[in-house]
N, C-alpha and C positions, 0 to 999 in steps of 0.2 A: 248119407247115413252117418258119416264121421262128424259132420257139423251138428247133427241132431244129438249125437252122443256127447259132444263137447258142451252143448247148450244145457243138456240134462245135468252133466257133471257140475257146471258152473252154478246152476240153480241149487243143486244139492249143497255145494260148498257155502254159498251165501246163506242158505237156510240154516246150515249147521252153525255158522258164525252168529247169526241172530239168536238162535236157540241157546247158544252158550251164554249170552248176556242175560237170558231169562230162565236159565236152568234153576233147579231147586237150590236155594241159597244154602251155603255151607256156613253155619254159625261158628264163630271163633270162640268156642267154649269147650271145656274138657269133655272127654268121652263119658257118656252115660249121664251127663247133666241134663236137667229138663230144659226144653227150649222155651223161649219167651212166647207169649201170646202175640199174634200179629193180626191186625185187622184184615178181613177178607178183601176189602177194596183197596188194600195197599200192601200186597205181598212183597217180601224182600227179594231184590235182585241186585246183582253186582253193578249193573248199569245205573240203577237208581241210587245206590249208595255212592257211586262215583260222582254223579251229578250233585247229590246232596253235600258231598265234601267240598266241591267248588263253591256252592252257594253259601255254605257255612262260613267260609273264609273271605267272601266277597263283600267289600264295603259298598258296592253298588246296590246292595239290598236295603240299605238305609236311605231315607229320603234325601238327606244332605251329604251322602256318600262319605261319612266320617267314621262309621262303625260297621262291623260285621258281627255275626253271632260270636265269633272267636274273640271279639274285643272284651267280652265279659266271661269267656270260657276258654282259658288258656290250657293247652295240652300239658305244659310243664307243671301245672297245678291241678292235674287230673280233671281238666276242663272246668275248673272253678276260677276264682279271681282273688288275688291277694289284697283285698281291701274290704272294709267293713260292709259297705253297701255299694251297689252298682250305680253308675252314672250313665244316663241315656245319651243318645246321639245329640240331643239339644242341650245337654248340660244339667238336666234335672236329676237330682239324687233320688234313688229309690229308698224305701224304708227297710229293705231286706237284703241279706247277703246272697250272692249268687251261688246256688247249689251246684255241687260237682256233678258232672254228667257221667256218672259211673254206673254201668249196669242198669240204667233206668228203663231198659226194655223189660225188666222184671218188676218195676214199681207198680204197686196197686193204685197209688194216687200220685199226682205230680204237684210240684210247688210245695211251699211250706205248710199251707193250711187251707186246703180245699178238698173236701171229701168226695165231691162229684167230678173233679177234674182227673179222670182216670185214663185219658188217651193222650199219647204224645202228639198226635195230630191236632187235637184241640189245644193243647198247651202251647204248641209252637205258634199258634195264631196270636197269643198274648203279646210277646215281644215285638211281633211284626206290626200289629194293628192297634195295640193298646194306646190309650191317650192319657191315662192317669196312673203313673207318669208315662211320658213318651219314652219309648226305647228306640225302635227302628224308625218310627215316625212315618209309616207307609200310608196311614189313613189320610185321604185327601190328595195323595200323590201317587195313586195306583198306576195310572197310565205311564207317567214318567219313569217310575221304577221298572215296570215291565219292559219298556223300550230299551233298557240297558242290556237286556239279555237276548238280543237278536243277532249277536255276532255269529260267525261261522262256527266257532268253537262251541258255543252254547247250543246252537241249532243241532249240531251233531250229538251233543250230550243229551239233549231232550229227546231227539229221535231214537237214540239207543235205549233210553230209559222208558219211553212211552210209545215208541213206534210212530211218533208224530213230533215234528220239530216246533210246533206252535208253543208259545209260552203263556202260561196263566198261573194264577196263584194257587190253584188246586194242585197243579203239578209241582210247583215250588214247595208247597207244604208237604206233599207226600215224599219228595226227595229229601228234604231236610229231616223229616221224621225218620226216614230210613237210615240216614247217616248217623243220627243220634242214637237210634236203636242198635246200630253196629258197635257202639262204644262199650265193649265188654272187657272186663278186667278180671282174670282168674289165674295170674301167674306170680303171686306174691310168695315170699318165703313160707308164710302160713299155709298156702295152698300146696306147696311142695311137701310140707311136713304132714299135713292132715289128709291130703288126697292122693299125692304121689308117693306117700310112704317113705319120704326121705328123712330119716331120723336126724340128720345133720343140718337140716334146713333152718332150724331154730337153735339159738343159744340156750344155755341153762337159764339165764336171766329171762329170756323171752318165754320159755316154758313156764317158769314161775309166774310171769305176768299173765299168761294165758289161763293158768289155773285160777288166778285171782279174778280175771275177767268173767269166767264162767261160774264163779262161786256164788252162793246165795248171800254171802256176806256183802259183796259189792252190788250184785244184781244187775250188772251192765247188760247181760245177755237177754234180759226180759224185753228190752226195747230195741236191742241191737243184736238179735239172734238170727239163726239160720245161715245158709251159705252166703247170703248177701249182706249179713250184718245189719239188717234193718227189719223191723216188723212189717213194713209196707212192701210185701212181696206177693207176687202172683205169677204163675207160669202154667204150662199145659197140664201139670199134675197137681197144682195147688190153686183152686179157684175160690177158696173160702175167703170171704171179705172180713179182714181183721180191722181193728180200730187202732191205727198206728200213731195217733195224736196224743201228746202228753204235755202237761204243765210241769216244767222242771224246776219251778221256784226261782226263776231268773229275776222276776220282779214281784213286789208285793206292796202296792201303793198305799193301801188302807189297813194293812194288818190282817186282812181277810182273804188275800190272794189276788187282788185286782191287778191287772196290767195297765200300762199307760194307754190313754185314749188313742194315741197314734197308732197302736198295733196291739189288738187284743186277741190275735190269733184266730183259731177256729170259730170263736164266738161271733166274729164279724159275719160269718157265712151262715151259721146255724141259728144264731140269736138265742142259743141255749146257754144259760148261765154256767152250767157245768163245763162248758168248753172254753171258759176264760183262760187265756194264756196257753192254750194247747197248740202245739206245733208238731209236725211230722218228724219222727226220728229218722234222720238221714242215714245212708249207709256209712259204715266206718272203713270201707275199703279205700285205701289211699288217703286216709284221714290226716296223716302227717304232712301231706302236701296242700291241704285245703284251708289253712288258717287265713283269717280269724274265724272263730266258731260262733255257733248259735245263730238264730234267725236274723239277728241284727248285727252280727260280727262284733259283739261286745266283749267277748273273751278271746284273748290273743294267743294263748299257747295251750298245748295239751296239759301241761302241769297245772295251769289255772283251771282248766276244765275239770280235772280230777279234784282240785281243791273245792270247786263249786259243788260237786256231787257229795264229796266227803262232808261238807257243811250241811247237807240236806237242802241245798239251794242257796245261791249267792245272797238272796234277799233276806234270808232268815236272821242273819246277824244284826243287820241294821234295824229290822223290825223288832227283834227281841230287846234291843236297847230301849225302845220306846214303850214296849208293852210285852212283858214276859209271858203273858197269858194269850198272846195272839196265836191264831191258828189259821194256816193257809188251807182253806177248804177245797181248793181246786188242785193242789199239788198232787202229782202222781204218787200212789202208795209205794212205788219202787224207789222214789227219791226220799229216803228217810235218813240219810247220813250214815257214815261209817268211820271207823278208826283205821288209819293207814300210816305206816312209818315210812321214812325216807327211802329205805331199800325197796320196799314194796311198791312205792310210787315210781321209782326208777324202773323196776321190773315191768310194771304195767305200761309205762311209756315205751319201753323197748318192745313189748308185744304189739302195741299199736303201730309202731314203726315197721313191724314184720308184716303188716297188711299192705305195704307199699309194693306196687307192681311196676318196676322200672321199665319193663318192656312196653307197658301201656303208654307211658309218657314219652317213649322214644320211638314208637311204631311209625315208620314213614308213611304207612297207608292212612294214618289219621292226621298227618301233619298238613301244613299249608301248601296246597298244590301250586301256588303262585310263586313260591320261593325257589 
């Protein structure tokens, strides 16, 4: 009888331990914030996030073992990269800047310019298997890459995450997506001021900059609005599909708004002329850590970004020298230019710095587990 009791107790303890790994996931977000949408076939669990963290930092995931996901997404840069465009594991340069992985669990669309890429699980496949350009370079090397994740440590991680120690790319994809979905950031001085009601969280200059940011004069908030400071937002209480892509007047090749053939933005996907040079407005959370800016990393500082928008688009000056009657037919109506003095510019930059969440870039649970 005693042995039977001990057996039942041991079974109960083991079951409780397993259930703890798969219990309802506790989001690292402020109270009363809406929860992100999560695919039914990939629910969030602590074990899956843990496995995803190991995979995210493991160079064994690239075919030649030279890069991990973290090679282009550094925690100290809010999981972005301090270079204009990324370079893949084989040395190929990309045409676009690595987006910061900040609150992308709330993103309506992923990447810079793809209206149908609305799933983290689908997006994660691109760096792993993409061939133009090569990033991780897994295509054609699938079996070799999988064989590297059969250590005892990984077998335990996979078993805890999926109740099965076998390794395949579906599980790798789901675990990576879960870790990336976990990268939430809501502890900036602005959050403490606006949501925690801490009147001392922002300086007088930052408050003036905030007023400028949300003013109709500058119109920043039209493309970078909401709690995530981006128009590309969806969550359990907001399912409306918005159009978060905008031509910001960064280029104007022909005086009519055309972008370089090397990257015409959303137009490449939709083949709709009105989408020329349209790119997704990224979140401004932790924006001070994610330079250089724009889809091609062509603007280096926040001060230069403000100059760009104050001019109504960087391209407008050079175009107007050639043709004063030129008109960029594709530029967003919100990018119309504005007057701003040096004090106001400094205030605005100070406010943008107030969107930095230092706990996010120092969180040990998001750091390299191999260090």
